[in-house]
Structures are given as structure tokens and as C-alpha cells.
N, C-alpha and C positions, 0 to 999 in steps of 0.2 A: 459402338464403331470399333472395328477390329484394329489392331496394331498398324497393320499394313496400310488400311485406309487413313487412319490418323496421320501417319508419317507423311503419306502423299498430300494430305490436305495441309499440312504444316509447311511442306515445301512450296505448295501454291501460295500459302498466306505469306511466307517469307519473300518469295518473288514480287508479289503484290506490294508489299510493304516498301520494296526497294524501287518501285515504280515500273515494274514490268508487267505485261500481261502474262497469264499462266492459267492453264486448265487442265483438268484430267482429260485423257484422250485415248481412243482406241478400244481394245478389247474389254478394258476394265469398265468403261463407259456402257458398252453393249451388255456385259454381264450384269452391271447394276440394274439396267433397264429391264432386263429379263428376270430379276429377283434372284440372280446367282451371286455367290461370293467369288470376286475376281481372284485368279491364282496370283496376279501381280498387277502393279499400278504403274501406268506411264503418265507423265507430264509434258505438255507442249507449252513453250514460251517463246517471247520475242527476245529474251536475253541470249546473248551469244555463249558458246561453250566457255570462252575465258571469263565472261562475266559470271556465269553459274559457278565456275570454279573459284572464283573471287569471293562469292557470297557465302559458300558452305565450307566448313572447316575441314572436310575430308571428302574428296571425290575420286573417282576412277574415270580417267579420260579414255576409256575403251574404244569409244567411237567418235572422238572429238572431231576427226577429219571429216566425218559426215554429219557433224552437229549433235552428237549424242555424248551425254556424261551421265554416269551412274552416281547417285547420291544414295549412301548407305541409310537404312532406316535407323531410328533411335529405339533403344529398348525402353522398358517401362520406367528404368531409372533416369532416362534422358541421356545415357551414354551412347555414343556413336556405335553402330554395330560393327563387327569384324568384317574384313573384306569377304570371308567365305559365307557370310549371311546375306540376307535379302536386301535388295537395292531397289530404288526407285529410278526409273530410266526417264531422264530429263532431256528432251530434243527441242532444238531450236527450229521455229518456224522456218521451212524451206519453200522455196518455189521449184517448179517442175523443170527438169533438165534432161539431156540424153543419158542413156545407160548402155554404153556400148558393150560391156561385157555381160549384159544380162543380169546383173545384180547391183553393181555399185554406180552411183551417179558419176558422169565424167567430170563434174565440178558442182561445188556446193554453193548455192545462191540463198542467202538468208533473206528473209521477208518479215515485215512487221504485221502483216495481214494473216489472221488464222484461217480466213476462208480460202487464201491461196494455198496454205499449207496442207489442208485436207484434201485438195484436189489431186495430190501426187500419192495419197494412200490407196490401199488395194481394193476393199469392198466397202459398199455404203454403210453396212452395219458396223464397220470398224473405223469409220470417219466421222464419228460423232465427238463433240466436245461437251464437257460438263463443268460448270462453275460451282464448286462445292462451297464457295463463300455467299453464294446468292441463291439459297434455297434449292440447291441442285438444278439450276437452270440449264437446260440443254441447248446447245448451239447446233443447228442441223443444216448445213450448206448442201448436203448431197442426197437427201432423201432417205437416210438411213433409218429413221423412225418409222416411215411408212413400209420400208422393206421388212422391218422387224415384225410389223403387224401382218404383211403379207407372207411371212416366213420364206424369205427370199435371198439368195445370195446373188449379188450383182455388182460388177466392178464399177468403180468410180470412173465415169467417162468412158472413153473407147477401151473396150475390152483387150483388143490386140496390143494396144499401146501399153496397158497396165501389165500385161504378161511379158511384153518385150523388156520392161524394166526389170523384172524378176521372174524368171520362168517357174520358179517354186511356186509362185502363186496359183498356178494350175492345180497343183496338188493341194494347195491350202483351200482352194474353192470346193474340191471334193470333200476334204476333211470337215470343213465347216458345215457343209450341207448335210453330211452324214451325223455329225456330232449334235446338231440342233434339230434334225429331222426337217430340213428346209429343202426347197427346190432350187435348182440352179437356173438363173435367168436364161432363157433361150439363146440370146446373142452372146452371153457369157459362155455357155456350154459349146456353141458353135465355134467361138475362138479357141477354146480349149481344144476341141477335135481337130481344128485346123493346124494347130501349133503344137500338138502333143509329142511329136518327134523331136521337138526342141528341148524337152526335159532332160536330155543328156548333157546339156551345157550346165546343169546344176552339179555340184559335187555330190558324190555318193553318200557322204556323211549326212548331208541335208535332206536328200531323198530318203535315206533310211529313217531318220528321225520323224519324218511326215508320216511314213508308212507305219511305223511302230505306234505313233499316236493314234492313227486310224484304227489299229489292232486292239488297242487297250482303252479306248475311250467310252466303249460300251456299245458302239453301232457298227461293228466290224463288217457285217453282212452288207448292210447299206453302203458302206464306204467302197467295198469291193464291186458292188454292182454299179456304183458311179464311175469307178475306175475303168471298168469294162465299157460303160455307155460312152465315157469321155475319150476313149482310145488311149488312154494312159496305161492301162494294164499291160499291154504286149510291149510297151517300151520299158516300163519299170520292172515288171516280173513276167516275162515271156513264158517262163515255165508253168506259172499258174493260168495263164491265159490258155494254154494248150490243154487244160482239163476240160474244156468245153466240149461237149459232144461224145466224151469218152464213155461208152457204155460199161455198165458193171453187172454182175450176176443178180438178176432180180430176187433170188432167194435169199441173198445176203444183204442187197441193197435195194429194197422195193422203192426208196425215195427218188431214184434216177441215177444220172451220170455222176463223174467225178466231181464236176464243177458244182451241181446241185448240192451233193454230199458235203463239199467244202464249205459252201455258203450256209448250209443249216447247222454246221459245226461252228462256224464263225458267229452265227447269230447268238449263240450260247454263251460266248466269251463275256465273263462279268467285267464291269468297270473297274479299272485299276488292276487288272490281272497282270502277271509278269510278262514281260517281253519274250521270255523263253517259251512259256507256255503258248503264248499267242502264235509265235512263229512255228512252234511245234505242231499246232493245230493247222495252221495254214499250209504247212509243207509236209504233213505226215503221209500224204499219198501222191507226192509230187513225181514219184517213180512210176506211176501208173501208166500215164500216156505213152512213154516210150516203150513200155514192156506189154502193152495190150495185144493179145492175140486170140483168136478163136480156134480151138482144138476139139474135135469130136463134139461139135455144137455146144461147146462150153467156152465161156470168156474166162481168159487166164491172164494173170499179171506175174508170170514167173521171175522171181527176182527183184520184184519192185521195191522191196525194203532196201536191199543193197544198192540198187541204182538211185533210190531216193535219197539215201544218205550221201552219196557222192554228189548229186545234184544240190542238196541243202548245203553242204560244205561249200560249194562254189558260191551259192547265194550269200551265205554269211561272209564269205571273203569278199564278194563284191560290195556287200553293205559294210565292210570293214567293222563287223561286230567284234567285240572282245573275245579273247581266247576261251574264257569261262563260259560265257554265254553261247559261243559256237559249240563248245563241247556238249552242254546241256541240250541244245536244240537238236545236234546230232544223235545223242542219246535217245532223245524222244522218238525221233523217227525210226532209229535202229530197233527199239524195243516195242513199239505200240502193238505189233502182232503177237507178242509173246503171251498176252493175257489169254488168248485162245487155249493155251495148254496149261494155264496156272493150276487148275484142279488135278492134273496128272503129273505135276512136278514132284520130284524128290524132295525131302526136307532140305538137303543141301542146295539144290537148285533153286527152290523157293527163297531161301534165305539170302542167296547171293543175289537174286532178282531184286528182292526187297531191300537190299543194301546199296542199290544205285542211289547216287546222290540226288537229293530232292525227289525222292520216290512219290511223294505226294502229288507231283505234277504229273508223273506217269500214270498215276491212278486217275486223275482228273481228265487228261487226254483220253484215257479209255472210256471214261464216262461220257465225255462229248462225243465221241466216236460212235458210241452205242446209241445215244439219244438222237444222232444224226441219221441212223439207219434202222435197225430192227428193234432198237428200244429195250432190249433184254439186258438188264443189269446183274444178272445172276453171278457172273464172274466178277464183277466189282465187289458184291456183297461177300463172295467166298474170300477174296483176297483181304477185305477188311476184317473179316471175322478171324482168318487164320493169322493176321498180323496181331490182332488183339489178344490172341492166346499166346503169343511169343514174348516172354519177358526180354529185356534188352540184353541180358548177359547170354542168352541163347541165340539171339539174332547176330550179335557181334561179341563173340567170346573172345577172351585173350588166346592168342595162339599157344598150343601146347608144346610146339618145338620152333626153333629158329635155325638159321644157318650155322650159328655158333654151336648150338647143340649138336648138330650133325657132325661138325668137325671135331667136337669134343669126343664123339662117339667113334671117331676114327675114319669117317667118310671124307674122301677127298673133294673138295669143291670143284663144281663143274656143272654143266647144263642140266643134270639129272636132279641137282638140288631143288630147282623149282618144281619138277614133277613130283618129288618126294614131299615137299612141303604142302602142294596142292592136295595130294592124295591124303595126307594126314588131316588137313583142314576139312576136306569132304567128309572123312569118316567121323571127325568131330562134330560137324553140323548134323550129320546123320544120328548123332548119340551114341556112336559105337565106341568111342574113346573119350576118356574123362581125365587122364592123367598123363604126365610126362612119361613115366615108365610105360604105360599103355602104348603111347604113340611111338617110343623107340622100338618096343617089341613089334609093332606093326610095320614099321620100316624094315626091320631085320626080316621079317616074314614075307613082306611084299617085294623087296629090293635086294635082299641077300644081306650076309654079313659084311660088315666094313672090312676093307682090305687094308689092314694095319701094315705099315712099314712100307707101302708102296710110294 
């Protein structure tokens, strides 16, 4: 038994010993029944938040107003985990109420009946209770076990009502179906399609997190096919929805239009890949639809990289991505076409290209891009071989000159300093300069003698 599960079971045991009902609930029960190790554990109980906080020595009442208390796991030595470590979410049984804001209940009504509690949860496969103290007995009041065997995502009760309580559940239906390879119940899908435009009531951060999970949980293609089918795609990512039907030159893209190409690329994203690689893969051709044109019987996408960078920046801003992640996503979009020239690059150009932060992601995106089109990996192989031949000191050599060196040599600080230092670095990367003295002589030859006394 894992430490996480052991901690959750001990919480259930402690609550039972105090005379309360308590069960494992939700996604952890679903995952256990599927033979998967849960990412986290939740407990449902008829103890109120105040009672829970009175029983356990350290808790965090992060959602006590909605009946939720976090109880930290114990480590192997029996000491309570730090607040930054994992916790078990302990939720009090609640009955169903109105959700006027599309997320939070207008009021919280506690109940002693676990059957009443699960009726308010999202999907049947997440509405199961498990008693770990009675040989893992499952309490199923919603048909969740049958839906697991049918491989079906279905809301508990009326789908429109469940989605009205929390609009994000529409995206979660798509994510769960993609993640587990399940179908979405027709009535549930119809409700998503009818209410898709209401997803804008959800915060951008929550939408972002669901989309990023879809991209990184290993079934990104299926997730985006379902986003399209559910009518959520044009609401959440209209720029991606516009890829559909945008033709590409068949000699370079025999697989089909921009949408098909992107789906084939998403299909290859591995489980647990970085969010930046995933978004770079999704958005690398986002600039093609607005730049599509036919000239002299040829399909062209003039400037699609520059347009794509601008569009990707807006999407990252809309998703409120961190500055670091945004910078990397934009770099992936901006540089993905440069591999076409990699075997013709000067040494200095190649070295600067290879010094891009997280260059491994650039190579991986190029690999995915090729595999989703012509499947010619010769430029990737060339890049990796050329990198392997470059010792670190040649790829990132210490600078031969600095601005201080130029000042000491008598040059007046100004805009030309950047040009001088860049020229020196370029010659150094080409192997034409190897010492400070060589570099100073190069500057004098290329930019003239220092104007001392000025």
C-alpha cells in the first residue's frame, strides 16, 4: 500500500473510531477499480468541517465554507507533512443546491446520507464510494461501475443541471473521455454542445489547466477531436478551429490540411511531455489559416511564422501562461521552420541556433512535425550528429571581448558596441578568432582605430 493510500485509510479509520461515516470517494476510487495508482485521495464523511478540524492536529481549511478541509499526509516516521506536501481532501456529505455563479453553491447543506452526497457530483465514474475498512467494498448509487465496464462518460442525473453547477465539467467530460479512451454518453454530449458557449463563464486559468492536461495526458489527438465534436473548440481555441479545411501543398504535406496535420502531430505527444512542447506542437502552424493564399497554382503561407508568433502570444496571454513558458512557446513557433536550412548554416549560425534555451524541445517539435507529414528525419539526424561533434566549450565559448575591453582599448561606448561584440562572437564561433589580442586586432581592422581623446 502506498503512503498516500495508507494516509487516506488512516483518516477514514480515525473518523470511524470517532463515530462518523467515512469513505474514499471520487477519482481515487475510479482509478483503483481501473487498476491505476491514484494521483491523490479524497475522503467523504458526515463529520462537519469543524468536527474534522477538531479531530486532526493539523489541517488547512482551504474550502471549509464549502465543506472541504485538507488533512496533511503523515510521513513514514508518523510526523505530519508540511503544508507544501500532499494532503488528503476531506469533504463533508452535502446535498444538492443551486449554483448561481456556475461554480460555487449558493449555500451549503450538510447531510448524513452518502447517497444524497454523490448525487451532486459530476460523472458516474467519479461518484463511487469505497470502504477501505471492509475489504474495499464499493458503494455505487449512480451506476458508475457499469459505466466503467461500458467505457462511458455520463453525468450523474440531468446533464444540463450538472453543467450549470460548474461549466468546467464540459471540458472535464472531454478530458476524461480522451484520457481513458471512453465514449461520451449521447445525452451528455448533447448537453455539452447546447451549452458550449457558456464555457466563457469559467476563469481562463481553469480552462488553461484543463487544456494543458488534455495535451499532456497522452491522448491529445482524441481530446481535440472531442473538443471539435462538442463545439467547445471554437469557444476555447478559435484559432485552432480555423485550421480545419485549410489546404497545404501536397508535395510537403501529403497527409492533408492544417487541422489533420496538427492532429497527427498531437497524436505523437508522449504522456507527461512538457506543457511548452505541447503548446508549441498545437500552435506551430496557427499562423497558416490567416496567411493562406494561392499564387501561380501554388499554395503559399507567406509570413505564417511571424503571424503565428503574434497569435500564439495572444493565446498565451489569454491563458495567463507564465512569462517563462510563454517565451518558450513563442520560441518554438518562431524557430520551427529553421530546421529546413540547418545543413546550410554557417558554424556561427548553427551554434547560436543550438544555444536556444531548451533546444531539445526544438528538436522534438521538428521530429513531431516531420512524422506528421513527409516523415523525412534526415535534418533531425544531421542536427543531432553536428551537435554531438561540438564540445561545450565550442558551443558556448567564453567571450573574447567585453564592453570594458573596448573601453580600455579607447573606444567610446555607444550603439556600435553591440555590433562590434556580435561581430567578434561570430568570428569566434566560426573559429577565426582564438584570443583577446586577435579579437582586438579584428575590431581595429573591421571598425577602425579607437578615437582616443574624443
